[in-house]
C-alpha positions in Angstrom: 222.3 -4.1 46.3 224.4 -3.8 49.4 226.1 -0.5 50.4 229.4 -2.5 50.4 229.1 -3.7 46.8 232.3 -2.6 45.0 234.1 -1.7 48.2 237.5 -3.1 49.3 238.6 -4.0 52.8 241.7 -5.2 54.6 240.8 -7.1 57.8 243.5 -8.2 60.2 243.0 -11.0 62.8 240.7 -12.6 60.2 241.6 -16.2 61.1 239.4 -16.2 64.2 237.0 -14.3 66.4 235.9 -10.8 65.7 238.2 -10.4 62.7 236.9 -13.5 61.1 233.2 -12.6 61.7 233.9 -9.1 60.3 235.6 -10.5 57.1 232.7 -12.9 56.5 230.1 -10.2 57.1 231.8 -7.9 54.7 231.9 -10.7 52.1 228.2 -11.4 52.6 227.5 -7.7 52.0 229.4 -7.6 48.7 232.8 -6.3 49.6 236.1 -7.6 48.3 238.2 -8.6 51.4 241.9 -9.0 51.8 242.0 -11.1 55.0 245.1 -11.6 57.0 246.1 -13.6 60.1 248.9 -15.9 61.3 247.2 -19.1 60.2 246.7 -19.9 56.5 244.1 -22.7 56.7 241.4 -20.7 58.5 241.9 -17.8 56.1 241.5 -20.1 53.1 238.3 -21.5 54.6 236.9 -18.0 55.3 234.5 -17.9 52.4 233.2 -21.5 52.9 229.4 -21.4 52.4 229.4 -17.9 50.9 228.9 -16.8 47.3 232.0 -14.6 47.0 233.0 -15.1 43.4 236.7 -14.7 44.2 236.2 -11.7 46.5 238.0 -13.3 49.4 241.7 -12.9 49.2 243.6 -14.7 52.0 247.2 -13.7 52.9 248.7 -15.2 56.0 251.7 -13.6 57.8 253.1 -11.8 60.8 251.9 -8.3 61.2 254.9 -7.4 63.4 257.1 -7.8 60.3 257.4 -4.6 58.3 258.0 -6.4 55.1 254.7 -8.3 55.5 252.8 -5.1 56.3 254.2 -3.6 53.1 253.2 -6.7 51.2 249.6 -6.3 52.5 249.3 -2.7 51.3 250.9 -3.6 47.9 248.3 -6.4 47.6 245.5 -3.9 48.4 246.8 -1.6 45.7 247.6 -4.2 43.1 244.9 -6.8 43.6 242.1 -4.7 45.1 242.7 -1.5 43.1 242.7 0.5 46.3 241.3 0.5 49.8 238.0 1.7 51.3 238.1 0.0 54.7 240.8 -1.0 57.2 239.7 -3.1 60.1 242.4 -3.6 62.7 241.1 -6.6 64.6 244.3 -8.5 65.4 245.4 -8.4 69.1 246.6 -10.4 72.1 245.7 -10.6 75.7 248.5 -11.5 78.2 247.4 -11.4 81.9 249.4 -10.1 84.8 249.7 -7.2 87.2 252.8 -5.1 87.6 254.6 -7.9 89.5 254.0 -10.5 86.8 254.4 -8.3 83.7 258.0 -8.2 82.7 259.3 -5.8 80.0 259.3 -8.6 77.4 255.6 -9.2 78.0 254.9 -5.5 78.1 256.8 -4.9 74.8 255.1 -7.8 73.1 251.7 -6.6 74.0 252.4 -3.0 73.0 253.9 -4.2 69.7 250.9 -6.2 68.6 248.1 -4.2 70.2 249.3 -0.7 69.4 252.6 -0.3 67.5 251.6 -2.7 64.7 248.2 -1.1 64.3 249.8 2.3 63.9 252.4 1.0 61.5 249.9 -0.7 59.2 247.5 2.3 59.4 250.3 4.6 58.3 250.9 2.5 55.2 247.2 2.3 54.5 246.3 6.0 54.9 247.5 7.1 51.4 245.1 4.5 49.9 242.3 5.4 52.2 242.7 9.1 51.4 242.2 8.4 47.7 238.8 6.8 48.4 237.9 8.9 51.5 237.8 5.6 53.4 237.6 4.6 57.0 239.5 2.8 59.7 237.8 0.8 62.4 240.0 -0.4 65.3 239.0 -3.2 67.7 239.7 -2.0 71.2 238.2 -3.2 74.4 236.2 -2.2 77.5 239.7 -2.3 79.0 240.6 0.8 77.1 238.5 3.3 79.1 238.3 1.1 82.3 241.1 -0.5 84.4 240.8 -4.1 85.4 243.1 -5.9 87.9 245.6 -8.4 86.5 245.5 -7.0 82.9 248.0 -4.2 83.2 249.7 -4.3 79.8 246.5 -5.1 78.0 244.6 -2.2 79.5 247.3 0.2 78.8 247.6 -1.0 75.2 243.9 -0.6 74.6 243.8 2.8 76.2 246.6 3.8 73.8 244.6 2.4 70.9 241.6 4.5 71.9 243.8 7.7 72.0 245.4 6.7 68.6 241.9 6.5 67.2 241.0 10.0 68.4 244.3 11.5 67.2 244.1 9.9 63.8 240.5 10.9 63.4 241.4 14.5 64.1 244.4 14.5 61.7 242.6 12.7 58.8 239.3 14.4 59.0 240.3 17.1 56.5 241.1 14.3 54.0 237.7 12.7 54.4 239.0 9.6 56.3 237.1 8.5 59.3 238.6 6.6 62.2 236.6 4.9 65.0 237.0 2.1 67.5 234.7 -0.5 68.9 235.1 -1.4 72.6 233.7 -4.9 73.3 233.2 -6.5 76.7 233.8 -10.2 77.0 233.2 -12.0 73.7 233.6 -15.7 73.2 236.7 -15.9 70.9 240.1 -17.6 71.1 241.7 -14.5 72.7 241.8 -15.6 76.3 242.8 -19.2 75.5 245.5 -18.0 73.2 246.8 -15.9 76.2 247.3 -19.1 78.2 244.0 -19.7 79.9 243.2 -23.5 80.1 239.7 -24.8 79.2 238.4 -25.2 82.7 239.6 -21.8 83.8 238.1 -20.3 80.6 234.7 -21.9 81.2 234.7 -20.6 84.7 235.6 -17.1 83.4 232.8 -17.2 80.9 230.3 -18.2 83.6 231.5 -15.4 85.9 231.4 -12.9 83.0 227.6 -13.5 82.8 227.4 -11.9 86.2 229.7 -9.0 85.5 227.8 -7.8 82.4 224.5 -6.2 83.3 222.7 -7.7 80.4 223.5 -11.1 81.8 225.5 -12.6 79.0 228.7 -12.3 77.0 228.8 -11.1 73.5 229.3 -12.9 70.1 231.8 -12.0 67.4 228.9 -11.4 65.0 227.4 -8.7 67.2 230.8 -6.9 67.2 231.1 -7.4 63.4 227.7 -5.8 62.9 228.8 -2.6 64.7 232.1 -2.6 62.8 230.2 -2.7 59.5 227.9 0.1 60.6 230.9 2.3 61.5 232.5 1.5 58.1 229.3 2.2 56.2 227.9 5.4 54.7 225.3 5.4 57.5 228.0 6.5 59.8 229.4 9.1 57.5 229.3 11.8 60.2 230.9 9.7 62.9 234.6 9.9 63.6 236.9 9.8 66.6 234.5 7.7 68.6 235.2 4.7 70.8 231.9 2.9 70.8 231.1 0.6 73.7 229.5 -2.7 72.8 229.8 -4.6 76.1 226.5 -5.5 77.6 226.8 -2.6 80.1 230.2 -3.8 81.4 231.7 -0.4 81.4 229.0 0.9 83.7 230.0 -1.5 86.5 232.8 -1.6 89.1 235.6 -4.2 88.8 234.3 -7.5 90.1 
């Protein structure tokens, strides 16, 4: 039996990348997963090839919409019977330094990467308290480190790291753990969704192999494995941590 048999999870950003890998891995390990993202078709295909017996519940929508967030939590309560795990994996990356980051781009980044995570977490906390559950946030190496040309993204992830620590401190007495994972470059749709064309993206990936001391970029599955560890009973005495999984990227200078 898996340690996730009988547990319930809400995973955001589950239509692609790290969120999708996490949702599939939780399903493989026996959890019932309420998977959300903006695109319906990838969510409905989430359990393809897996023996899930109806444990995959797709629900597409816009996380910046308060009514949709409330619907997610209602679904967790009504269809899952409660909530053990919240994985906040949804996020965006919009490039630009101070001279190219207008207030609209700043606000949009903060809304999705920070405000929405806080808003959804606030709604989920009462359910998590009932189960002494856990929150795992997907942050970035750009949380503890500054990188040129990523002003709003870096600030939003630094804010998410601090939100992780503050919520961990406040929820510890209720038995709820809160941690973050801080990946380096991982091959997902994040950069292309931020406007990077294919040629530029391939050059970026090639360059990233030289900026990560282990000599390669990461995979969504590797990040999902760490998320599952932090959500598991094996991590029952870990809270308030921002855990690097970045091939050593945070140990290097900007280059």
